[in-house]
C-alpha positions as CSV (number, residue, x, y, z in Angstrom):
1,M,-148.4,-161.8,-276.8
2,I,-149.9,-159.5,-274.2
3,Q,-150.4,-155.9,-275.4
4,L,-149.4,-153.5,-272.6
5,S,-151.1,-150.2,-271.9
6,D,-150.6,-147.4,-269.4
7,S,-153.4,-149.0,-267.3
8,N,-152.2,-152.7,-267.2
9,F,-148.4,-152.3,-267.0
10,E,-148.1,-152.3,-263.2
11,A,-150.2,-155.4,-262.7
12,L,-148.4,-157.4,-265.4
13,K,-144.9,-156.5,-264.4
14,S,-145.7,-157.4,-260.8
15,E,-146.9,-160.9,-261.5
16,P,-145.0,-163.8,-260.1
17,G,-142.5,-165.5,-262.3
18,I,-140.7,-164.1,-265.3
19,V,-142.2,-161.3,-267.4
20,V,-140.5,-160.1,-270.6
21,I,-141.6,-156.7,-271.9
22,R,-140.5,-155.6,-275.4
23,A,-140.7,-151.9,-276.0
24,T,-141.4,-151.3,-279.7
25,A,-143.0,-149.1,-282.4
26,P,-144.4,-150.0,-285.8
27,W,-142.0,-147.7,-287.6
28,C,-138.9,-149.3,-285.9
29,G,-136.9,-151.6,-288.2
30,P,-134.9,-153.5,-285.6
31,C,-138.2,-154.0,-283.6
32,K,-139.7,-155.7,-286.7
33,V,-136.7,-158.1,-286.7
34,L,-137.3,-159.0,-283.1
35,K,-141.0,-159.7,-283.3
36,P,-140.8,-163.2,-284.8
37,I,-138.0,-164.1,-282.4
38,F,-140.2,-163.2,-279.4
39,Q,-143.1,-165.0,-280.9
40,E,-141.0,-168.2,-281.1
41,L,-139.7,-167.7,-277.5
42,E,-143.3,-167.3,-276.3
43,Q,-144.3,-170.6,-277.9
44,E,-141.2,-172.4,-276.6
45,L,-141.1,-171.0,-273.0
46,T,-144.7,-171.3,-271.9
47,S,-143.9,-170.5,-268.2
48,V,-142.7,-167.0,-269.2
49,K,-145.1,-164.2,-269.9
50,F,-144.3,-162.0,-272.9
51,A,-145.7,-158.6,-273.5
52,E,-145.3,-155.8,-276.1
53,L,-145.3,-152.2,-275.2
54,T,-145.9,-149.9,-278.2
55,I,-144.3,-146.6,-277.1
56,D,-146.5,-144.4,-279.2
57,D,-149.6,-145.7,-277.4
58,C,-148.2,-145.8,-273.8
59,P,-146.6,-142.4,-273.0
60,A,-146.9,-142.8,-269.2
61,V,-145.1,-146.1,-269.1
62,T,-142.6,-145.0,-271.7
63,D,-141.7,-142.0,-269.5
64,K,-141.7,-144.1,-266.3
65,L,-139.3,-146.6,-267.8
66,E,-137.2,-143.8,-269.4
67,I,-137.2,-145.5,-272.8
68,N,-135.0,-143.4,-275.1
69,S,-134.2,-146.0,-277.7
70,I,-136.0,-149.0,-279.1
71,P,-136.1,-151.9,-279.1
72,T,-135.6,-152.1,-275.4
73,I,-136.4,-155.4,-273.6
74,F,-137.1,-155.5,-269.9
75,F,-136.9,-158.7,-267.8
76,Y,-138.8,-158.9,-264.6
77,K,-138.7,-161.7,-262.1
78,D,-141.3,-161.7,-259.4
79,G,-142.0,-158.0,-259.9
80,T,-138.4,-156.9,-259.8
81,L,-136.6,-155.5,-262.9
82,V,-133.5,-157.8,-263.2
83,N,-132.2,-157.0,-266.7
84,T,-132.6,-154.5,-269.5
85,V,-131.3,-155.0,-273.1
86,K,-131.3,-152.3,-275.8
87,G,-131.1,-153.2,-279.5
88,A,-131.7,-156.3,-281.6
89,K,-129.8,-159.5,-280.5
90,P,-130.1,-163.1,-281.7
91,K,-132.6,-165.5,-280.2
92,S,-130.0,-167.4,-278.3
93,Y,-129.0,-164.2,-276.5
94,F,-132.5,-163.7,-275.1
95,E,-132.8,-167.5,-274.3
96,G,-129.7,-167.3,-272.2
97,I,-130.9,-164.4,-270.2
98,I,-134.3,-166.0,-269.5
99,K,-132.8,-169.4,-268.6
100,N,-130.4,-167.7,-266.2
101,L,-133.4,-166.2,-264.4
């Protein structure tokens, strides 16, 4: 999983194809629940790029994306934000979103 920072966010989200960014924090319980789900998805969907944004370490991106609750998952396709999901959901929910992209 790619670790995002304030300096590499723009380049990653603009890459061609599907990019999934999970905004998280080490103190967030629901974020901990999602971590293994996204690790599985990353192994299964090798054409999709998965990244993790730790909000405490990336204040500029957190402000830019107006993240006010976590976990928040952002789905980009060819550099365009196409979906945003807040909160923990089952793996099948995220699989469905990605497959529809």
